[in-house]
C-alpha positions in Angstrom: -2.4 13.4 -31.5 -1.2 12.7 -28.0 2.2 10.9 -28.0 2.6 7.9 -25.7 5.6 5.8 -25.2 5.3 2.0 -25.2 5.2 0.3 -21.8 7.7 -2.4 -22.7 10.9 -3.2 -20.8 14.2 -4.4 -22.4 15.3 -7.0 -19.8 13.8 -9.0 -16.9 15.6 -7.0 -14.2 13.7 -3.9 -15.5 10.7 -5.5 -13.8 12.2 -5.3 -10.3 10.2 -3.0 -8.0 6.8 -1.2 -8.4 5.1 -4.2 -6.6 1.4 -4.0 -5.6 0.0 -3.0 -2.2 -3.0 -5.0 -1.1 -5.4 -4.1 1.7 -5.8 -7.4 3.4 -8.3 -6.5 6.2 -9.6 -3.7 8.4 -10.1 -3.7 12.2 -13.3 -2.4 13.9 -11.3 0.7 14.8 -10.8 1.3 11.0 -7.1 0.5 11.3 -6.0 -1.3 8.1 -3.5 -4.0 7.3 -1.7 -3.6 4.0 0.6 -6.2 2.5 3.4 -5.3 0.1 3.4 -8.1 -2.4 7.1 -8.5 -3.2 6.5 -11.9 -4.8 5.6 -9.9 -7.9 9.3 -9.1 -8.4 11.2 -11.3 -10.9 12.3 -14.5 -9.2 9.3 -14.1 -6.9 11.1 -12.3 -4.1 12.0 -9.0 -2.6 15.7 -10.0 -2.7 15.8 -9.3 -6.4 16.1 -5.7 -5.3 19.1 -6.1 -3.1 20.8 -8.6 -5.5 20.8 -6.1 -8.3 22.0 -3.3 -6.0 24.9 -5.4 -4.6 26.1 -6.2 -8.1 25.8 -2.5 -9.2 27.9 -1.5 -6.2 30.5 -4.1 -6.9 30.8 -3.0 -10.5 31.1 0.6 -9.5 33.9 -0.2 -7.1 35.7 -2.6 -9.4 35.3 -5.5 -7.1 33.5 -7.4 -9.8 35.0 -7.3 -13.3 33.5 -8.4 -16.7 33.3 -12.1 -17.0 33.9 -12.6 -13.3 32.4 -15.1 -10.9 29.9 -14.3 -8.1 30.0 -16.6 -5.1 27.3 -16.3 -2.4 26.0 -18.6 0.4 22.2 -18.5 0.2 19.1 -20.3 1.4 17.5 -19.5 -2.0 16.0 -16.1 -2.7 19.2 -14.1 -2.7 20.6 -16.8 -4.9 17.7 -16.5 -7.3 18.2 -12.7 -7.6 22.0 -13.0 -8.2 21.4 -15.8 -10.7 19.1 -13.4 -12.7 21.6 -10.6 -12.7 24.5 -13.0 -13.6 22.5 -14.2 -16.6 21.9 -10.7 -17.9 25.4 -9.4 -17.4 27.5 -12.4 -18.3 28.8 -13.5 -14.9 29.3 -17.0 -13.6 27.4 -17.6 -10.4 28.1 -20.2 -7.7 25.5 -20.6 -4.9 26.7 -22.2 -1.7 23.6 -24.0 -0.3 22.6 -26.7 2.2 19.9 -29.4 2.3 17.7 -27.3 4.7 16.8 -24.9 1.9 13.6 -25.2 -0.1 14.2 -27.7 -3.0 12.2 -25.6 -5.4 14.3 -22.5 -4.8 17.5 -24.5 -5.4 16.1 -26.1 -8.5 15.2 -22.6 -9.9 18.7 -21.3 -9.2 20.1 -24.2 -11.2 17.6 -23.7 -14.0 19.0 -20.2 -14.4 22.4 -21.7 -15.1 24.1 -21.3 -11.7 26.4 -23.8 -10.0 25.1 -25.3 -6.7 27.8 -26.3 -4.1 26.3 -28.2 -1.2 27.5 -28.3 2.4 26.2 -30.3 5.3 24.4 -33.6 5.4 21.1 -34.4 3.5 19.3 -35.2 6.8 20.1 -31.9 8.5 17.4 -30.3 10.6 18.6 -26.7 10.5 20.4 -24.3 8.3 24.2 -24.8 7.9 24.8 -21.1 7.8 28.3 -21.2 9.3 29.5 -24.0 7.0 28.0 -22.2 3.9 30.1 -19.1 4.8 33.2 -21.1 5.3 32.8 -22.8 2.0 32.2 -19.5 0.2 35.4 -18.1 1.7 37.3 -21.1 0.5 35.9 -20.8 -3.1 36.7 -17.1 -3.3 40.3 -17.7 -2.0 40.8 -20.2 -4.8 39.5 -18.0 -7.7 41.0 -14.6 -8.4 38.0 -13.6 -10.5 35.5 -14.4 -7.7 33.5 -11.8 -5.8 31.5 -12.6 -2.6 28.7 -10.0 -2.1 28.2 -11.1 1.5 24.6 -10.2 1.9 24.7 -10.2 5.7 27.3 -7.4 5.8 27.1 -5.6 2.5 25.5 -2.1 2.9 24.2 -2.3 -0.7 21.8 -4.9 0.6 20.0 -2.3 2.7 20.3 0.3 0.0 18.5 -2.0 -2.4 15.2 -1.3 -0.4 15.2 2.5 -0.8 12.9 2.1 -3.7 10.5 -0.1 -1.7 10.1 2.6 0.9 9.4 5.3 -1.7 6.9 3.0 -3.4 5.0 2.6 -0.1 4.7 6.4 0.4 3.8 7.0 -3.2 1.0 4.4 -3.3 -0.9 5.6 -0.2 -2.0 8.8 1.4 -0.6 9.5 4.9 2.2 7.7 6.7 3.2 4.1 7.3 2.4 3.9 11.0 3.7 0.4 11.6 6.0 -1.8 9.5 6.1 -5.5 10.2 8.6 -7.8 8.5 10.5 -11.0 8.9 14.2 -10.3 9.6 17.1 -12.4 8.4 20.0 -10.4 6.9 18.2 -7.3 8.0 18.2 -5.7 4.6 14.5 -5.5 3.8 13.3 -4.4 7.2 16.2 -2.1 8.2 16.7 -0.7 4.7 13.1 0.1 4.2 12.8 1.6 7.7 15.9 3.7 7.2 14.6 5.2 4.0 11.1 5.8 5.3 12.5 7.7 8.3 14.9 9.6 6.0 11.7 10.7 4.1 10.1 11.9 7.3 8.1 8.9 8.3 7.3 8.3 12.0 7.0 4.5 11.3 7.3 2.0 14.2 8.9 -1.2 13.2 8.5 -4.8 14.3 11.0 -7.4 13.3 9.9 -11.1 13.3 12.3 -14.0 13.6 11.7 -17.7 14.0 11.6 -19.2 17.4 15.1 -20.7 17.7 16.8 -17.8 16.0 19.3 -15.7 18.0 18.9 -12.2 16.4 17.0 -10.7 19.4 19.0 -12.6 22.0 16.7 -15.6 22.7 17.9 -19.2 23.2 18.9 -21.0 20.0 17.0 -23.9 18.7 15.9 -25.7 15.5 13.5 -24.1 13.1 12.2 -24.7 9.5 11.4 -21.2 8.3 13.9 -20.3 5.6 15.2 -16.9 4.6 14.8 -15.4 8.1 16.5 -15.7 11.4 20.0 -16.6 12.4 20.9 -20.0 13.9 23.2 -20.8 16.8 26.9 -20.0 16.2 26.2 -17.5 13.4 27.3 -14.0 14.1 24.5 -11.6 13.3 25.5 -9.5 10.3 26.0 -5.8 10.1 22.8 -5.3 8.1 20.7 -6.0 11.2 20.6 -2.4 12.4 19.0 -2.6 15.8 18.5 1.1 15.9 15.9 0.7 13.1 14.0 -2.1 14.9 11.6 -0.9 17.6 10.5 -4.3 18.7 11.7 -7.8 18.0 9.4 -10.8 18.4 9.6 -14.6 17.7 7.0 -16.8 16.0 7.3 -20.6 16.0 7.0 -22.7 12.8 3.6 -24.0 13.6 2.0 -20.5 13.8 4.0 -19.2 10.8 3.1 -22.0 8.5 -0.6 -22.1 9.7 -1.0 -18.4 8.9 0.4 -18.9 5.4 -1.9 -21.8 4.8 -5.0 -20.1 6.1 -4.4 -17.0 4.1 -4.0 -19.1 0.9 -7.3 -20.8 1.5 -9.2 -17.7 2.6 -7.8 -15.0 0.3 -6.0 -16.8 -2.6 -2.7 -15.1 -1.5 0.2 -17.6 -1.2 3.3 -16.7 0.7 6.3 -18.3 2.3 6.6 -19.3 6.0 8.6 -16.3 7.1 5.9 -14.0 5.6 3.3 -16.1 7.4 5.1 -15.4 10.7 5.1 -11.6 10.0 1.4 -11.7 9.1 0.5 -13.7 12.3 2.1 -10.9 14.3 0.2 -8.2 12.3 -3.1 -10.0 12.6 -2.6 -10.3 16.4 -1.7 -6.6 16.8 -4.1 -4.9 14.3 -7.1 -4.6 16.6 -5.1 -2.9 19.4 -3.6 -0.2 17.2 -4.8 3.4 17.6 -7.9 4.0 15.5 -7.2 4.7 11.9 -3.7 3.4 11.9 -2.0 1.9 8.8 0.1 -1.2 9.3 2.2 -2.6 6.4 3.6 -6.1 6.3 6.2 -7.1 3.7 5.4 -10.4 2.0 8.9 -11.1 0.8 8.4 -14.2 -1.3 5.8 -16.4 -3.0 4.2 -19.5 -1.5 4.5 -21.5 -4.7 8.1 -22.3 -3.7 6.9 -24.2 -0.6 4.4 -26.6 -2.0 6.5 -29.5 -0.8 6.9 -28.1 2.7 4.6 -25.4 4.2 1.7 -26.5 2.0 2.3 -30.2 2.3 0.3 -31.9 5.1 2.5 -35.0 5.2 5.7 -32.9 5.4 4.3 -30.9 8.3 3.0 -34.1 10.1 6.4 -35.7 9.8 8.0 -32.8 11.7 5.2 -32.3 14.2 4.2 -28.9 12.7 0.6 -29.5 11.7 -1.8 -28.3 14.4 -5.5 -28.0 13.6 -6.1 -25.8 16.7 -3.6 -23.2 15.5 -5.2 -23.2 12.0 -8.5 -22.4 13.7 -6.9 -19.7 15.8 -5.7 -18.0 12.6 -9.1 -18.4 11.0 -10.7 -16.6 14.0 -8.1 -13.8 13.9 -8.7 -13.2 10.2 -12.5 -13.3 10.7 -12.3 -10.8 13.5 -10.9 -8.1 11.2 -14.0 -7.3 9.2 -14.3 -3.7 10.3 -16.0 -0.9 8.4 -15.1 -0.4 4.8 -12.7 2.5 4.8 -13.5 5.7 3.0 -11.5 6.1 -0.2 -8.5 8.2 0.4 -7.8 10.7 -2.3 -6.3 14.1 -2.9 -8.1 17.1 -4.4 -7.2 17.3 -8.0 -8.0 19.8 -10.7 -10.7 18.7 -13.2 -9.5 17.2 -16.5 -9.2 19.6 -19.4 -11.8 19.1 -22.2 -10.6 16.6 -24.7 -10.5 19.1 -27.5 -7.9 21.1 -25.6 -5.6 18.1 -25.4 -5.8 16.8 -29.0 -3.8 18.5 -31.7 -6.0 18.7 -34.7 -4.5 18.4 -38.2 
């Protein structure tokens, strides 16, 4: 009989990667918009990929020793990834956080046994990124067993997305013509683009940051999107590789959150606000692409983490972020992309051998 191995993993981190690719819509020109559903990673985020790779690199270099302590400033998703790896490998983990971060993310980090160290005031209206880094440096200086991965500058962050690039090319025929993604540390967009181009892709990339972020040189301001952008006073990290970003654009919170909400109600797909911003740009651009193009947007985390913010009408009203007209605009954008059903894309393959040729008879 045919032998077949069991499809069973030994630990949760074995489930990182191999996330689905969904065709969200198609323009009249037959250009299609695909979304890479990174919320199907453990911890519900793409950042499980880079958290695992940063720890692997630290173990290889000797920077992180058995029984050691990981210390990282985080707005949530990197912290969740590091908390998972810490659980599996016996490390202590301290997440340096602020009150701007999503409460559900911070609660999940604590649920995995991590220590939360807060900086900033509870009423803050923006991320306390500079203060988080200062506190992390202080904690590491006090503990000789501590290791700070420093996601903004650690090259293992970008390296963690090589697999994502390979998955994209393996799961579709042809090239990724356009890649759209929120940008924060730079790891997911720049790491994926670097590997795609290394593999021969001619991809064009669009980085999306919140309005108020300084990554692409705009005036600083307040914003509520978490996990993307850089606030005033924060030096943009080395993982933002501008050579890998062909275009940088900004999307305000109102449009980012409206897009996430409309997509949830029209498709059943829930995503975070930064992914909403990237999808807003993709929906705006899709109809103007050359006919037959393939645009991919990275959906880096799940919307279920934002039930008390992005998907909460009262929270949005309290911050002046709920605009019916913008919701209607996104509805029209999505409805405009009901182009022709694309022909199935497939390769010529040899016919299957007769079953009798494959089965070993006793």
